[in-house]
NUNUVO-729417 format. One record per residue: z, y, x of N, C-alpha, C in turn; residue number from 1; residue in one letter. Coordinates in pm, 1 decimal. Layout:
BEGIN
<rec n_up="Z" n_north="Y" n_east="X" ca_up="Z" ca_north="Y" ca_east="X" c_up="Z" c_north="Y" c_east="X" i="NUM" aa="A"/>
...
//
This chain:
BEGIN
<rec n_up="-715.9" n_north="2369.7" n_east="-3405.5" ca_up="-628.0" ca_north="2480.4" ca_east="-3474.3" c_up="-484.1" c_north="2514.5" c_east="-3429.6" i="1" aa="M"/>
<rec n_up="-401.8" n_north="2601.0" n_east="-3469.1" ca_up="-301.1" ca_north="2659.1" ca_east="-3410.2" c_up="-179.7" c_north="2695.6" c_east="-3548.9" i="2" aa="T"/>
<rec n_up="-69.1" n_north="2648.6" n_east="-3565.7" ca_up="25.7" ca_north="2677.6" ca_east="-3662.2" c_up="80.3" c_north="2786.4" c_east="-3643.1" i="3" aa="T"/>
<rec n_up="63.4" n_north="2886.3" n_east="-3771.2" ca_up="94.7" ca_north="2990.9" ca_east="-3787.5" c_up="221.7" c_north="3015.2" c_east="-3849.1" i="4" aa="T"/>
<rec n_up="277.3" n_north="2872.8" n_east="-3923.2" ca_up="402.0" ca_north="2947.6" ca_east="-3997.0" c_up="427.3" c_north="2769.5" c_east="-4038.5" i="5" aa="Q"/>
<rec n_up="589.8" n_north="2743.9" n_east="-4061.8" ca_up="649.8" ca_north="2666.2" ca_east="-4110.5" c_up="750.7" c_north="2685.0" c_east="-4174.6" i="6" aa="I"/>
<rec n_up="765.7" n_north="2654.2" n_east="-4306.1" ca_up="850.1" ca_north="2670.4" ca_east="-4402.5" c_up="877.5" c_north="2544.7" c_east="-4511.7" i="7" aa="K"/>
<rec n_up="1029.4" n_north="2536.1" n_east="-4522.4" ca_up="1076.1" ca_north="2459.3" ca_east="-4584.3" c_up="1076.5" c_north="2486.4" c_east="-4723.8" i="8" aa="K"/>
<rec n_up="994.7" n_north="2355.8" n_east="-4795.5" ca_up="964.3" ca_north="2377.8" ca_east="-4946.2" c_up="987.5" c_north="2273.4" c_east="-5004.3" i="9" aa="V"/>
<rec n_up="1126.2" n_north="2271.1" n_east="-5081.2" ca_up="1216.9" ca_north="2197.3" ca_east="-5190.4" c_up="1257.2" c_north="2074.6" c_east="-5059.1" i="10" aa="K"/>
<rec n_up="1183.2" n_north="1942.9" n_east="-5052.8" ca_up="1179.9" ca_north="1862.7" ca_east="-4917.4" c_up="1093.9" c_north="1790.9" c_east="-4824.5" i="11" aa="D"/>
<rec n_up="993.4" n_north="1901.0" n_east="-4843.4" ca_up="874.6" ca_north="1924.2" ca_east="-4753.2" c_up="861.5" c_north="2025.3" c_east="-4672.4" i="12" aa="K"/>
<rec n_up="789.5" n_north="2015.9" n_east="-4565.9" ca_up="736.1" ca_north="2137.4" ca_east="-4502.9" c_up="600.9" c_north="2212.9" c_east="-4512.5" i="13" aa="Y"/>
<rec n_up="596.4" n_north="2335.7" n_east="-4539.3" ca_up="499.7" ca_north="2364.6" ca_east="-4579.6" c_up="433.8" c_north="2444.4" c_east="-4414.2" i="14" aa="K"/>
<rec n_up="305.0" n_north="2391.3" n_east="-4353.6" ca_up="267.4" ca_north="2396.4" ca_east="-4243.8" c_up="106.9" c_north="2481.2" c_east="-4266.2" i="15" aa="V"/>
<rec n_up="123.6" n_north="2614.9" n_east="-4203.0" ca_up="14.5" ca_north="2681.8" ca_east="-4251.8" c_up="-75.4" c_north="2688.5" c_east="-4123.5" i="16" aa="T"/>
<rec n_up="-224.5" n_north="2678.9" n_east="-4132.5" ca_up="-289.5" ca_north="2633.4" ca_east="-3997.7" c_up="-394.2" c_north="2807.6" c_east="-4020.2" i="17" aa="L"/>
<rec n_up="-378.2" n_north="2920.8" n_east="-4016.2" ca_up="-450.8" ca_north="2999.7" ca_east="-4004.4" c_up="-473.2" c_north="3028.7" c_east="-4184.0" i="18" aa="G"/>
<rec n_up="-610.4" n_north="2980.6" n_east="-4218.9" ca_up="-621.6" ca_north="3008.2" ca_east="-4358.9" c_up="-588.4" c_north="2899.7" c_east="-4456.9" i="19" aa="D"/>
<rec n_up="-555.6" n_north="2759.1" n_east="-4409.7" ca_up="-520.6" ca_north="2650.3" ca_east="-4474.0" c_up="-398.3" c_north="2609.5" c_east="-4412.1" i="20" aa="E"/>
<rec n_up="-317.8" n_north="2528.4" n_east="-4516.7" ca_up="-199.6" ca_north="2507.8" ca_east="-4519.8" c_up="-167.9" c_north="2377.7" c_east="-4613.8" i="21" aa="S"/>
<rec n_up="-104.8" n_north="2289.1" n_east="-4532.9" ca_up="-72.9" ca_north="2141.3" ca_east="-4586.7" c_up="87.8" c_north="2117.3" c_east="-4591.5" i="22" aa="I"/>
<rec n_up="151.8" n_north="2027.3" n_east="-4682.2" ca_up="253.3" ca_north="1952.2" ca_east="-4713.5" c_up="295.4" c_north="1867.1" c_east="-4613.7" i="23" aa="L"/>
<rec n_up="395.4" n_north="1842.0" n_east="-4550.4" ca_up="420.4" ca_north="1782.6" ca_east="-4445.2" c_up="567.3" c_north="1710.9" c_east="-4456.2" i="24" aa="V"/>
<rec n_up="612.1" n_north="1579.6" n_east="-4466.4" ca_up="759.1" ca_north="1552.6" ca_east="-4483.5" c_up="806.1" c_north="1575.2" c_east="-4350.2" i="25" aa="T"/>
<rec n_up="964.0" n_north="1540.9" n_east="-4357.9" ca_up="1011.7" ca_north="1602.2" ca_east="-4194.8" c_up="998.5" c_north="1520.0" c_east="-4146.7" i="26" aa="E"/>
<rec n_up="956.7" n_north="1390.4" n_east="-4148.7" ca_up="925.7" ca_north="1283.8" ca_east="-4035.4" c_up="830.4" c_north="1332.6" c_east="-3969.2" i="27" aa="E"/>
<rec n_up="694.7" n_north="1387.4" n_east="-4040.3" ca_up="593.8" ca_north="1406.3" ca_east="-3972.1" c_up="599.0" c_north="1550.3" c_east="-3885.2" i="28" aa="T"/>
<rec n_up="705.6" n_north="1638.4" n_east="-3916.0" ca_up="689.7" ca_north="1726.9" ca_east="-3847.7" c_up="804.4" c_north="1702.2" c_east="-3711.2" i="29" aa="V"/>
<rec n_up="866.4" n_north="1555.1" n_east="-3739.6" ca_up="959.0" ca_north="1566.0" ca_east="-3643.5" c_up="871.5" c_north="1474.1" c_east="-3516.8" i="30" aa="L"/>
<rec n_up="795.6" n_north="1377.0" n_east="-3603.9" ca_up="717.6" ca_north="1294.0" ca_east="-3493.5" c_up="577.2" c_north="1371.1" c_east="-3395.0" i="31" aa="K"/>
<rec n_up="559.6" n_north="1467.8" n_east="-3477.6" ca_up="429.3" ca_north="1562.7" ca_east="-3392.3" c_up="493.0" c_north="1668.8" c_east="-3335.6" i="32" aa="F"/>
<rec n_up="635.1" n_north="1705.1" n_east="-3357.3" ca_up="697.7" ca_north="1811.7" ca_east="-3278.5" c_up="628.5" c_north="1964.4" c_east="-3299.9" i="33" aa="R"/>
<rec n_up="603.5" n_north="1971.9" n_east="-3462.9" ca_up="514.5" ca_north="2060.1" ca_east="-3523.1" c_up="645.6" c_north="2194.2" c_east="-3527.6" i="34" aa="L"/>
<rec n_up="586.0" n_north="2316.4" n_east="-3483.3" ca_up="622.3" ca_north="2425.3" ca_east="-3423.6" c_up="566.0" c_north="2533.1" c_east="-3447.6" i="35" aa="F"/>
<rec n_up="600.5" n_north="2665.6" n_east="-3462.1" ca_up="478.8" ca_north="2786.8" ca_east="-3458.0" c_up="424.2" c_north="2820.2" c_east="-3350.1" i="36" aa="N"/>
<rec n_up="306.7" n_north="2842.3" n_east="-3388.3" ca_up="174.7" ca_north="2880.7" ca_east="-3283.5" c_up="200.8" c_north="2745.8" c_east="-3147.9" i="37" aa="S"/>
<rec n_up="182.9" n_north="2610.4" n_east="-3210.8" ca_up="159.9" ca_north="2517.5" ca_east="-3156.9" c_up="8.4" c_north="2500.1" c_east="-3175.5" i="38" aa="K"/>
<rec n_up="-65.4" n_north="2491.1" n_east="-3085.5" ca_up="-211.8" ca_north="2394.5" ca_east="-3052.0" c_up="-206.8" c_north="2283.5" c_east="-3136.5" i="39" aa="E"/>
<rec n_up="-262.5" n_north="2213.9" n_east="-3261.5" ca_up="-288.5" ca_north="2100.0" ca_east="-3288.9" c_up="-457.9" c_north="2039.7" c_east="-3269.7" i="40" aa="L"/>
<rec n_up="-500.5" n_north="1933.4" n_east="-3193.3" ca_up="-587.0" ca_north="1879.2" ca_east="-3195.5" c_up="-620.9" c_north="1762.7" c_east="-3282.1" i="41" aa="D"/>
<rec n_up="-488.4" n_north="1710.9" n_east="-3333.1" ca_up="-525.4" ca_north="1581.2" ca_east="-3434.0" c_up="-482.0" c_north="1587.7" c_east="-3548.7" i="42" aa="N"/>
<rec n_up="-536.6" n_north="1701.2" n_east="-3628.6" ca_up="-511.3" ca_north="1730.1" ca_east="-3794.2" c_up="-523.2" c_north="1616.1" c_east="-3831.9" i="43" aa="L"/>
<rec n_up="-605.9" n_north="1508.0" n_east="-3854.7" ca_up="-657.7" ca_north="1423.2" ca_east="-3939.1" c_up="-540.5" c_north="1293.5" c_east="-3919.4" i="44" aa="D"/>
<rec n_up="-503.9" n_north="1311.0" n_east="-3767.7" ca_up="-390.5" ca_north="1185.8" ca_east="-3779.3" c_up="-274.7" c_north="1231.7" c_east="-3840.9" i="45" aa="E"/>
<rec n_up="-232.6" n_north="1401.7" n_east="-3792.9" ca_up="-124.4" ca_north="1419.8" ca_east="-3919.5" c_up="-122.4" c_north="1393.8" c_east="-4038.7" i="46" aa="I"/>
<rec n_up="-229.2" n_north="1435.6" n_east="-4115.7" ca_up="-252.9" ca_north="1417.4" ca_east="-4271.1" c_up="-212.8" c_north="1245.7" c_east="-4291.0" i="47" aa="K"/>
<rec n_up="-304.0" n_north="1159.2" n_east="-4213.3" ca_up="-277.6" ca_north="1008.2" ca_east="-4235.7" c_up="-163.0" c_north="946.4" c_east="-4213.1" i="48" aa="K"/>
<rec n_up="-66.6" n_north="994.8" n_east="-4100.3" ca_up="55.0" ca_north="960.4" ca_east="-4092.5" c_up="160.7" c_north="1008.2" c_east="-4221.3" i="49" aa="Y"/>
<rec n_up="114.0" n_north="1124.8" n_east="-4249.7" ca_up="217.0" ca_north="1182.3" ca_east="-4362.6" c_up="174.4" c_north="1091.2" c_east="-4479.3" i="50" aa="D"/>
<rec n_up="36.2" n_north="1072.4" n_east="-4508.0" ca_up="28.3" ca_north="1008.5" ca_east="-4594.4" c_up="117.3" c_north="875.3" c_east="-4624.5" i="51" aa="L"/>
<rec n_up="65.5" n_north="820.1" n_east="-4528.4" ca_up="183.1" ca_north="683.9" ca_east="-4504.5" c_up="352.6" c_north="721.5" c_east="-4517.5" i="52" aa="L"/>
<rec n_up="371.9" n_north="801.4" n_east="-4478.7" ca_up="515.8" ca_north="854.2" ca_east="-4499.6" c_up="529.7" c_north="822.3" c_east="-4630.0" i="53" aa="E"/>
<rec n_up="458.0" n_north="949.0" n_east="-4705.3" ca_up="442.7" ca_north="963.8" ca_east="-4828.5" c_up="475.0" c_north="789.4" c_east="-4941.3" i="54" aa="N"/>
<rec n_up="398.3" n_north="704.1" n_east="-4879.3" ca_up="400.8" ca_north="575.7" ca_east="-4970.9" c_up="480.7" c_north="493.9" c_east="-4929.2" i="55" aa="Y"/>
<rec n_up="547.2" n_north="548.0" n_east="-4798.1" ca_up="681.8" ca_north="486.1" ca_east="-4773.8" c_up="789.3" c_north="507.6" c_east="-4817.4" i="56" aa="K"/>
<rec n_up="797.3" n_north="650.6" n_east="-4845.3" ca_up="916.0" ca_north="718.6" ca_east="-4903.8" c_up="902.5" c_north="618.9" c_east="-5103.3" i="57" aa="N"/>
<rec n_up="789.3" n_north="616.2" n_east="-5151.2" ca_up="767.4" ca_north="563.2" ca_east="-5253.6" c_up="814.8" c_north="411.8" c_east="-5279.0" i="58" aa="K"/>
<rec n_up="780.0" n_north="350.1" n_east="-5164.2" ca_up="820.0" ca_north="207.4" ca_east="-5134.2" c_up="987.6" c_north="200.9" c_east="-5139.6" i="59" aa="A"/>
<rec n_up="1054.7" n_north="287.3" n_east="-5082.9" ca_up="1196.8" ca_north="317.1" ca_east="-5055.1" c_up="1222.3" c_north="334.3" c_east="-5198.2" i="60" aa="I"/>
<rec n_up="1198.0" n_north="414.6" n_east="-5270.2" ca_up="1251.1" ca_north="429.7" ca_east="-5380.4" c_up="1244.2" c_north="327.5" c_east="-5502.8" i="61" aa="S"/>
<rec n_up="1091.8" n_north="246.1" n_east="-5479.0" ca_up="1083.3" ca_north="171.6" ca_east="-5545.9" c_up="1167.1" c_north="48.4" c_east="-5596.2" i="62" aa="Y"/>
<rec n_up="1200.0" n_north="25.5" n_east="-5432.4" ca_up="1282.7" ca_north="-122.7" ca_east="-5372.8" c_up="1423.0" c_north="-108.7" c_east="-5418.7" i="63" aa="Q"/>
<rec n_up="1446.4" n_north="32.5" n_east="-5426.1" ca_up="1595.2" ca_north="82.2" ca_east="-5413.4" c_up="1622.3" c_north="60.1" c_east="-5552.7" i="64" aa="V"/>
<rec n_up="1514.9" n_north="135.0" n_east="-5629.2" ca_up="1549.4" ca_north="124.7" ca_east="-5823.9" c_up="1519.9" c_north="8.9" c_east="-5873.4" i="65" aa="R"/>
<rec n_up="1434.0" n_north="-96.9" n_east="-5818.8" ca_up="1418.5" ca_north="-221.0" ca_east="-5906.9" c_up="1438.3" c_north="-341.9" c_east="-5813.5" i="66" aa="Y"/>
<rec n_up="1506.0" n_north="-317.6" n_east="-5734.3" ca_up="1587.7" ca_north="-433.5" ca_east="-5599.4" c_up="1420.2" c_north="-528.9" c_east="-5628.5" i="67" aa="A"/>
<rec n_up="1350.4" n_north="-542.5" n_east="-5522.1" ca_up="1211.9" ca_north="-578.4" ca_east="-5519.7" c_up="1192.8" c_north="-623.7" c_east="-5407.8" i="68" aa="K"/>
<rec n_up="1155.1" n_north="-784.8" n_east="-5410.5" ca_up="1121.9" ca_north="-834.0" ca_east="-5269.5" c_up="980.6" c_north="-773.8" c_east="-5215.9" i="69" aa="N"/>
<rec n_up="940.7" n_north="-801.2" n_east="-5103.4" ca_up="876.5" ca_north="-741.8" ca_east="-4982.0" c_up="707.4" c_north="-767.8" c_east="-5063.0" i="70" aa="S"/>
<rec n_up="682.8" n_north="-899.4" n_east="-5102.3" ca_up="568.6" ca_north="-952.3" ca_east="-5194.1" c_up="543.3" c_north="-824.2" c_east="-5314.5" i="71" aa="K"/>
<rec n_up="664.8" n_north="-792.7" n_east="-5399.5" ca_up="638.8" ca_north="-686.5" ca_east="-5481.3" c_up="618.9" c_north="-540.7" c_east="-5453.5" i="72" aa="E"/>
<rec n_up="644.0" n_north="-518.6" n_east="-5312.0" ca_up="647.4" ca_north="-376.4" ca_east="-5303.1" c_up="519.0" c_north="-397.2" c_east="-5205.9" i="73" aa="V"/>
<rec n_up="470.4" n_north="-498.9" n_east="-5173.7" ca_up="315.2" ca_north="-512.9" ca_east="-5118.6" c_up="208.6" c_north="-482.4" c_east="-5259.3" i="74" aa="I"/>
<rec n_up="254.0" n_north="-548.1" n_east="-5387.9" ca_up="169.2" ca_north="-543.1" ca_east="-5498.3" c_up="199.0" c_north="-426.5" c_east="-5522.5" i="75" aa="S"/>
<rec n_up="293.2" n_north="-327.9" n_east="-5533.4" ca_up="325.2" ca_north="-186.8" ca_east="-5555.5" c_up="244.7" c_north="-106.5" c_east="-5524.0" i="76" aa="Y"/>
<rec n_up="261.6" n_north="-97.0" n_east="-5369.4" ca_up="167.2" ca_north="-30.6" ca_east="-5287.7" c_up="-8.2" c_north="-47.7" c_east="-5286.5" i="77" aa="L"/>
<rec n_up="-18.1" n_north="-168.0" n_east="-5305.2" ca_up="-146.6" ca_north="-210.5" ca_east="-5359.4" c_up="-221.3" c_north="-161.4" c_east="-5522.4" i="78" aa="L"/>
<rec n_up="-91.4" n_north="-99.0" n_east="-5570.8" ca_up="-182.7" ca_north="-71.2" ca_east="-5698.9" c_up="-165.6" c_north="84.9" c_east="-5687.2" i="79" aa="D"/>
<rec n_up="-122.5" n_north="154.2" n_east="-5614.9" ca_up="-122.0" ca_north="248.2" ca_east="-5557.2" c_up="-222.2" c_north="272.5" c_east="-5469.3" i="80" aa="K"/>
<rec n_up="-328.4" n_north="221.7" n_east="-5475.8" ca_up="-474.6" ca_north="206.6" ca_east="-5410.2" c_up="-439.1" c_north="234.2" c_east="-5245.3" i="81" aa="D"/>
<rec n_up="-383.3" n_north="168.8" n_east="-5187.0" ca_up="-326.1" ca_north="162.5" ca_east="-5066.8" c_up="-368.3" c_north="56.1" c_east="-5009.9" i="82" aa="L"/>
<rec n_up="-459.2" n_north="-11.2" n_east="-4892.8" ca_up="-495.4" ca_north="-81.8" ca_east="-4812.0" c_up="-394.3" c_north="-168.3" c_east="-4824.6" i="83" aa="D"/>
<rec n_up="-435.7" n_north="-336.0" n_east="-4775.6" ca_up="-334.4" ca_north="-411.7" ca_east="-4735.2" c_up="-274.4" c_north="-404.6" c_east="-4648.3" i="84" aa="Y"/>
<rec n_up="-376.4" n_north="-367.6" n_east="-4534.9" ca_up="-289.8" ca_north="-363.4" ca_east="-4385.5" c_up="-198.0" c_north="-246.9" c_east="-4395.8" i="85" aa="E"/>
<rec n_up="-226.2" n_north="-166.0" n_east="-4451.0" ca_up="-133.1" ca_north="-18.1" ca_east="-4431.0" c_up="-8.5" c_north="-63.0" c_east="-4505.3" i="86" aa="E"/>
<rec n_up="-53.1" n_north="-104.9" n_east="-4643.0" ca_up="72.5" ca_north="-172.2" ca_east="-4704.4" c_up="196.1" c_north="-260.7" c_east="-4634.1" i="87" aa="A"/>
<rec n_up="117.3" n_north="-394.1" n_east="-4557.7" ca_up="164.9" ca_north="-465.5" ca_east="-4487.7" c_up="287.7" c_north="-383.4" c_east="-4317.2" i="88" aa="S"/>
<rec n_up="184.0" n_north="-291.7" n_east="-4309.1" ca_up="268.5" ca_north="-207.9" ca_east="-4197.8" c_up="366.0" c_north="-163.3" c_east="-4215.4" i="89" aa="L"/>
<rec n_up="366.2" n_north="-80.1" n_east="-4365.3" ca_up="479.7" ca_north="-18.9" ca_east="-4459.2" c_up="595.0" c_north="-100.5" c_east="-4485.5" i="90" aa="I"/>
<rec n_up="576.3" n_north="-228.9" n_east="-4509.6" ca_up="654.0" ca_north="-338.9" ca_east="-4532.7" c_up="699.4" c_north="-376.3" c_east="-4407.7" i="91" aa="V"/>
<rec n_up="638.0" n_north="-405.0" n_east="-4326.6" ca_up="714.6" ca_north="-479.1" ca_east="-4208.3" c_up="794.9" c_north="-344.4" c_east="-4154.9" i="92" aa="E"/>
<rec n_up="775.0" n_north="-204.1" n_east="-4145.1" ca_up="817.7" ca_north="-96.9" ca_east="-4073.1" c_up="989.7" c_north="-119.7" c_east="-4155.4" i="93" aa="D"/>
<rec n_up="960.1" n_north="-133.6" n_east="-4323.1" ca_up="1061.4" ca_north="-133.0" ca_east="-4391.3" c_up="1211.0" c_north="-261.7" c_east="-4360.0" i="94" aa="L"/>
<rec n_up="1148.4" n_north="-394.4" n_east="-4306.3" ca_up="1177.4" ca_north="-498.6" ca_east="-4275.1" c_up="1263.2" c_north="-466.9" c_east="-4154.0" i="95" aa="I"/>
<rec n_up="1195.9" n_north="-401.3" n_east="-4050.4" ca_up="1218.0" ca_north="-359.7" ca_east="-3933.8" c_up="1386.6" c_north="-258.3" c_east="-3936.4" i="96" aa="N"/>
<rec n_up="1359.6" n_north="-190.2" n_east="-4026.7" ca_up="1486.8" ca_north="-67.6" ca_east="-4022.5" c_up="1578.0" c_north="-134.7" c_east="-4120.4" i="97" aa="K"/>
<rec n_up="1555.0" n_north="-262.1" n_east="-4136.4" ca_up="1640.8" ca_north="-339.4" ca_east="-4263.8" c_up="1669.3" c_north="-296.3" c_east="-4397.0" i="98" aa="K"/>
<rec n_up="1583.2" n_north="-207.2" n_east="-4427.2" ca_up="1620.3" ca_north="-157.3" ca_east="-4556.4" c_up="1579.0" c_north="-242.1" c_east="-4702.2" i="99" aa="I"/>
<rec n_up="1456.8" n_north="-310.6" n_east="-4645.9" ca_up="1425.8" ca_north="-456.5" ca_east="-4720.0" c_up="1450.6" c_north="-591.5" c_east="-4634.4" i="100" aa="L"/>
<rec n_up="1532.4" n_north="-653.9" n_east="-4757.6" ca_up="1581.4" ca_north="-780.5" ca_east="-4680.5" c_up="1569.3" c_north="-878.8" c_east="-4810.1" i="101" aa="N"/>
<rec n_up="1466.1" n_north="-985.4" n_east="-4795.9" ca_up="1419.1" ca_north="-1076.8" ca_east="-4902.6" c_up="1530.1" c_north="-1163.0" c_east="-4935.4" i="102" aa="D"/>
<rec n_up="1612.3" n_north="-1216.0" n_east="-4813.9" ca_up="1696.4" ca_north="-1310.8" ca_east="-4839.6" c_up="1845.2" c_north="-1248.5" c_east="-4929.0" i="103" aa="Q"/>
<rec n_up="1855.3" n_north="-1121.7" n_east="-4881.2" ca_up="1974.9" ca_north="-1052.9" ca_east="-4976.2" c_up="1954.4" c_north="-1039.2" c_east="-5096.2" i="104" aa="I"/>
<rec n_up="1831.5" n_north="-987.9" n_east="-5127.8" ca_up="1759.4" ca_north="-976.2" ca_east="-5272.5" c_up="1755.3" c_north="-1139.9" c_east="-5351.8" i="105" aa="I"/>
<rec n_up="1753.0" n_north="-1216.1" n_east="-5308.7" ca_up="1737.6" ca_north="-1371.3" ca_east="-5362.6" c_up="1886.2" c_north="-1390.3" c_east="-5365.6" i="106" aa="A"/>
<rec n_up="1961.3" n_north="-1401.3" n_east="-5278.0" ca_up="2073.6" ca_north="-1405.7" ca_east="-5299.6" c_up="2157.5" c_north="-1343.4" c_east="-5430.2" i="107" aa="N"/>
<rec n_up="2126.2" n_north="-1200.5" n_east="-5458.9" ca_up="2207.2" ca_north="-1096.6" ca_east="-5548.2" c_up="2100.7" c_north="-1155.0" c_east="-5670.1" i="108" aa="N"/>
<rec n_up="1964.6" n_north="-1199.1" n_east="-5711.4" ca_up="1927.0" ca_north="-1277.2" ca_east="-5795.9" c_up="1977.5" c_north="-1375.6" c_east="-5818.6" i="109" aa="V"/>
<rec n_up="2021.4" n_north="-1477.0" n_east="-5701.0" ca_up="2093.2" ca_north="-1583.0" ca_east="-5798.8" c_up="2215.5" c_north="-1655.0" c_east="-5833.7" i="110" aa="A"/>
<rec n_up="2303.7" n_north="-1540.7" n_east="-5776.6" ca_up="2433.7" ca_north="-1492.3" ca_east="-5808.8" c_up="2424.1" c_north="-1446.2" c_east="-5977.3" i="111" aa="S"/>
<rec n_up="2361.9" n_north="-1415.1" n_east="-5984.8" ca_up="2324.0" ca_north="-1297.0" ca_east="-6134.8" c_up="2292.9" c_north="-1358.4" c_east="-6230.4" i="112" aa="S"/>
<rec n_up="2165.2" n_north="-1503.7" n_east="-6177.9" ca_up="2163.8" ca_north="-1570.8" ca_east="-6294.1" c_up="2271.8" c_north="-1652.6" c_east="-6310.4" i="113" aa="L"/>
<rec n_up="2322.8" n_north="-1745.3" n_east="-6189.9" ca_up="2424.1" ca_north="-1787.1" ca_east="-6247.0" c_up="2566.2" c_north="-1779.1" c_east="-6339.8" i="114" aa="A"/>
<rec n_up="2560.8" n_north="-1644.0" n_east="-6309.1" ca_up="2664.7" ca_north="-1570.9" ca_east="-6390.6" c_up="2638.3" c_north="-1566.6" c_east="-6526.3" i="115" aa="R"/>
<rec n_up="2506.1" n_north="-1576.7" n_east="-6564.6" ca_up="2444.4" ca_north="-1608.4" ca_east="-6706.7" c_up="2444.5" c_north="-1702.5" c_east="-6764.9" i="116" aa="N"/>
<rec n_up="2497.5" n_north="-1839.3" n_east="-6690.3" ca_up="2529.3" ca_north="-1989.8" ca_east="-6715.5" c_up="2358.8" c_north="-2028.9" c_east="-6706.5" i="117" aa="S"/>
<rec n_up="2298.7" n_north="-2037.1" n_east="-6609.6" ca_up="2181.8" ca_north="-2065.1" ca_east="-6592.6" c_up="2207.0" c_north="-2188.7" c_east="-6502.0" i="118" aa="N"/>
<rec n_up="2135.1" n_north="-2304.9" n_east="-6515.0" ca_up="2137.1" ca_north="-2423.6" ca_east="-6438.5" c_up="2064.0" c_north="-2390.8" c_east="-6295.4" i="119" aa="G"/>
<rec n_up="2084.3" n_north="-2498.5" n_east="-6195.3" ca_up="2027.4" ca_north="-2485.5" ca_east="-6094.1" c_up="1879.4" c_north="-2476.9" c_east="-6081.8" i="120" aa="L"/>
<rec n_up="1814.5" n_north="-2604.3" n_east="-6172.9" ca_up="1689.4" ca_north="-2596.9" ca_east="-6154.0" c_up="1660.3" c_north="-2449.3" c_east="-6235.9" i="121" aa="L"/>
<rec n_up="1688.5" n_north="-2381.8" n_east="-6336.7" ca_up="1636.0" ca_north="-2286.5" ca_east="-6385.5" c_up="1639.8" c_north="-2176.2" c_east="-6286.7" i="122" aa="M"/>
<rec n_up="1761.0" n_north="-2133.6" n_east="-6205.9" ca_up="1729.5" ca_north="-2033.4" ca_east="-6099.4" c_up="1665.3" c_north="-2043.4" c_east="-5995.8" i="123" aa="I"/>
<rec n_up="1630.5" n_north="-2190.3" n_east="-5953.7" ca_up="1538.0" ca_north="-2207.8" ca_east="-5826.4" c_up="1391.9" c_north="-2188.7" c_east="-5888.6" i="124" aa="K"/>
<rec n_up="1341.5" n_north="-2186.7" n_east="-6034.9" ca_up="1238.2" ca_north="-2163.6" ca_east="-6082.3" c_up="1244.7" c_north="-2041.5" c_east="-6086.0" i="125" aa="M"/>
<rec n_up="1319.8" n_north="-1966.8" n_east="-6135.1" ca_up="1300.2" ca_north="-1789.2" ca_east="-6159.8" c_up="1305.1" c_north="-1723.2" c_east="-6006.1" i="126" aa="K"/>
<rec n_up="1318.8" n_north="-1809.1" n_east="-5872.3" ca_up="1345.0" ca_north="-1751.6" ca_east="-5761.0" c_up="1187.5" c_north="-1774.8" c_east="-5694.7" i="127" aa="L"/>
<rec n_up="1156.9" n_north="-1919.0" n_east="-5776.5" ca_up="1040.9" ca_north="-1937.4" ca_east="-5694.6" c_up="903.3" c_north="-1821.4" c_east="-5793.7" i="128" aa="K"/>
<rec n_up="921.3" n_north="-1777.3" n_east="-5901.9" ca_up="842.1" ca_north="-1707.7" ca_east="-5946.8" c_up="855.9" c_north="-1577.8" c_east="-5910.3" i="129" aa="N"/>
<rec n_up="950.9" n_north="-1535.0" n_east="-5849.6" ca_up="991.9" ca_north="-1413.1" ca_east="-5784.9" c_up="894.9" c_north="-1393.3" c_east="-5674.6" i="130" aa="R"/>
//
């Protein structure tokens, strides 16, 4: 298949392949070096990569919004019908990019609990449950 048109639509790119079109992220466009009139042999691989990128973006927004640790992000991705292996790959990538850091989250939660007049045992218990 050959790409006939690539057009930016909001925060994604619409890649037209003859009579078929798919929406992909910018990361996918850059990774597979998509441009007009490029011959594509690996359309399934592109779709799979883009699906994982979408899940990664959801995990990032979930972690940033709610300050969740890696275990909670994995369970969030599993609730979104993602395999455990794929979810752990996404979390590992976020840890490598220093987007997800359990130690910083634990420190922030502990200091927040300490400000609310919780004792040492209560802080340990809440961190363990988290």
